[in-house]
N, C-alpha and C positions, 0 to 999 in steps of 0.2 A: 975523754971519750965516752962512758957510760952513762954520763948524764947528757949527753947530745943523743942518745942511739934511746933512752928513756923518752925525751920530749917527741921525737919521730915518731914512735911506737904510741903517745897520747895521740898524737895529729891521725895517724893513720888505724885508731879503734872512733877518734869522731868521727873519720872520711862516710860511711852510710850512715851516720844521723843528719851531716849536712846533706848529704844528697836525698835525704828522705825528706827533710824538711825547706830545700829548697823551693822558693816561691810561695811558700807557706804562709800564712797570719800566725802569728803566735802574739798572744793577747797578755801583758807582762803588768798586775796591780802590784805599784810601786811603795811599800811604806813599812813601818818599824825603823829597826836600828837602820837600816839601811841607807835610810834616808835622813839621820842624823850622826853619826859619824864617819866626816871625812874618807877617809879608808875605804869603808866599805861602799860610800857613794861611787867614788872613785871607781873601784870593782865593779860595781855594777851597771852603771856607764858603759862602761869597756866592754863588759860583756853585750848590752846591747849594741854596740858600734858594731861587732865583731860577728852578730849575729846579721846586721842590716850588710855587712861587705861579701857576705859570704851569699849573699842572696836569700835569705826570709825575710819577714815583711813584721817587724815589730810594732807592735803597738802597746803603748805605756797611759796606765790609767793610774794617777798618783793619788795618797792619801797625806794628811796632813794635823791628824788629831792632836800631836803633842803643841806643831807653833797655834794650833789654834787656841788650844787650853790659853797658853802663855800670853796670849794678846789678849783674851778676854782677863783672865786674870791683871793684868795693868789696867784693864777697863773696870774693874772690880763688877765684872758682871759672872754671876753665878750661871750653870749650867748643869743641868741633871742627863743621866741617861736611862734608856729604857730598852733591856734585849743589846745592850750594844749601840743602839740608834740614839741619838743627841736629841733632846728635846727642842726643838729650832724655834723661838719667836723672831721679829724682826730683828731685834735688836742683834740677836744672835747670827739669825741668816746675813747680815750684814758684815760680820767678823768673820765668817766662815768665808764668802763670798771675796773678801776683800784679800785676805791671808793666802788662798787656794790659787785663787785669780791672779792677783796681783805681786803677790811675794813669793809662793813654793812653785807657782807654775814656772814663772820665767825664768828662775834658779834654774832649774832642771834643764832648762833649752838653753842656756849660758852654759853651762857645764857639757851637756852634747856636742854643742857647737863650737867649742872653744877646743876640744881633741877627735875634730875631724868627723862626727857625725855632722847628718843634718835633719834636724828637728821641727817642728813645728807646733808652738801650743794651743790648745782650745781650750775652751770653756763647753758641759754642755751646751750653754744658750749660743753659739757660734752656729749659723745655719741652721738651729732648732737639732743640733746633732743628739742629745735626751732629750725627748717630747714626753714631758711628766703629768703624773696628776696628783694630787695628796695623796700620800701612803696612809690605809685605812688602820688602825691596831685597837687594842681596849683603851689603850690612852692616848691622849689626842697629843699627837707630834710637833704641832706644830707646822711648819714648812720645810716638812720631809717629805721628799717626793719618791717618787714608783715610777720606772720608765714604764713608759707605753710605747715609744716606738724609739728605735736608732738609725738617725740618716748615717747610711752606709755610702750614700755618694760622693759624702763629702770626705768621707777617710779612702774609699777607693781613688779618688783623685791627687790627694797630696801620696798617696802611698806606690800610686804608678809613677808618679814623678819625681819619686826618690826620697820621699818625706819622711818621717818618723816622728807619728803623729803623737803627742803626749796631753793629755786628757784631764785637766781637775773636772773632778764629780760635781758641776753643777750644771743642776736642770733645768728646762723651762715649760709651761702650761700654754694652753693657747691663748691665752691672753696677756702672756709674756710675764708671769710671776714667776721668780726665782725656785728654787727647790733645792735641799740639800740631799745629797744623796750618799749613802753608803758606798765607799768606793771598791769593796769585793762585789755588790752586787752590779755597781756599774759595769766593772771587769765582766763579770760572765754575759751580760746580757749582751756587751758589744763582741764579747765571743764568740758568742750564739749567733748573732747577726752576720758575723764575718764567715761564720763555717770554720771558724779558727781551727787550726790543727792540734792548740796547745794554749790552753788558759793556766798562766805560773801565779801564785799568789804569794807574795814575800811575807812573812812573818818572824816575830819574834822568839818562834818555839822550833823545836827538831822537826816537829811533821805532827799526825794526829797520834796521841800515845795509847798504845793499849794495854794491858795488864800489868807487862813486864818490863817492855821497852815500845817505842816507836813502832808503827804501821809502814813498812814498807809500800804495800800497795793495798788498797779498798776498793771492792767492789762494789757498786752504788748501792746491789739487792740488798747488800749488809747492812746498810749505814743505819735504817731504822731499826732494828734490833740493838748494833750499840748506841746506839742514843738513849733507848731503852734499859739497856742494861749498866748504865751508868757511866761507859766507856768512854764515850763521846759527850761532853761537857761545856758547859757555860759557853765562853766566846768562840768556841770552836764549832757549834753547832751551827750558826750561821755561816762560816767559812764554808762548812762541809753543802750544806742546804746549797750556796751559791755554785758550790762544784757539781753537786747533783742537776741544778737546773743547768748548767754549760752544757754536759754530758743528753740532756733531753733535747738540748737545743740543735745540736748535731757537734759540738767538739768533740775532736777526736779523743783526748784523755785530759784531766786537771791532775794541776799538782802544789801542793802547800807546801812552801821551804823554809826554810831558816835564814833568813835575810842576815842576819849574824856570821856568816859562812862568808869568808871569798869566794866571790867566783860559783856562788852557790847555782846559777842560772846554769851556765854553762855544763857544770858537774851533773846536774839531771838531765836536760838532754843530752848530750853528748856522752855521756856513761852506761852501760850496760846497769850497772850496779844503781846508777844513780844518788841522791844523797838525803832527800823530803820523800814525803808521803804521795803516791801516785793514787787517784780515784779516777775510773775507769769503769767498763761496762764488761771487759774482760773479765772470766769466772780462773783461768792463769792466773798465778802472781807473779811473773815470772816475763808471759808472752809479751805484754802491753810495751818493757821495755826494750824489747829486740826490735831493730829495725825491719821489715818487709820488704 
């Protein structure tokens, strides 16, 4: 009896969050272990379907770095990274597109549709969804793109007809050339363009680590200080910058979650305590988690 009561209490706790997010866009960057481990993969997919069934509008942007690395190794093609971005020549671009669009994306679609969801696979090239230009950096990154424009009309059409868009982060320029886009950046730009209520980045860490423990809430006004002080370092810097850009672009709040924890998306969205790091513009550390 106590077990059934506990389950009922969980549902009651989730109710105000479900009400708050009903009809709202939630953009999820799907990557890390959650894309590799079969149990975690199934848990994430079920989270997304539940979100859709209770009236939210999830839009998924996926990565695929491990699969790309594996295919490049099989083809004896070496690749290197600068600030977390893969230097992409024509050969690597061909592999990236083949893996993301030809393998990873269809597998996610199949999984969602097989357990009751309604998903449609896209790349940023479809309908010029992600219109890009070459990303400028101190080092020539090759065919790495920077998003200029997101074709929200295509996404609105799919979502309003009951479909969950699942997007491979491949962009296109005006001349039709393909570009490799960082999945976190793509998710941030898409969330901003949709004026999403939430942006969720699934990764392989608990959240943003502070001096002793992970940070449960981070105000964007404090980001520069934490980077300069060496608290936010390495690969977490571009992720946090994507969160800051999304907030500046109108997204309600952003969340960096550990994709290794089953149902981390639901735990973050539907509970007061959350489970990862919430990045937002409110000063109070708990206020942002409480439904208004």
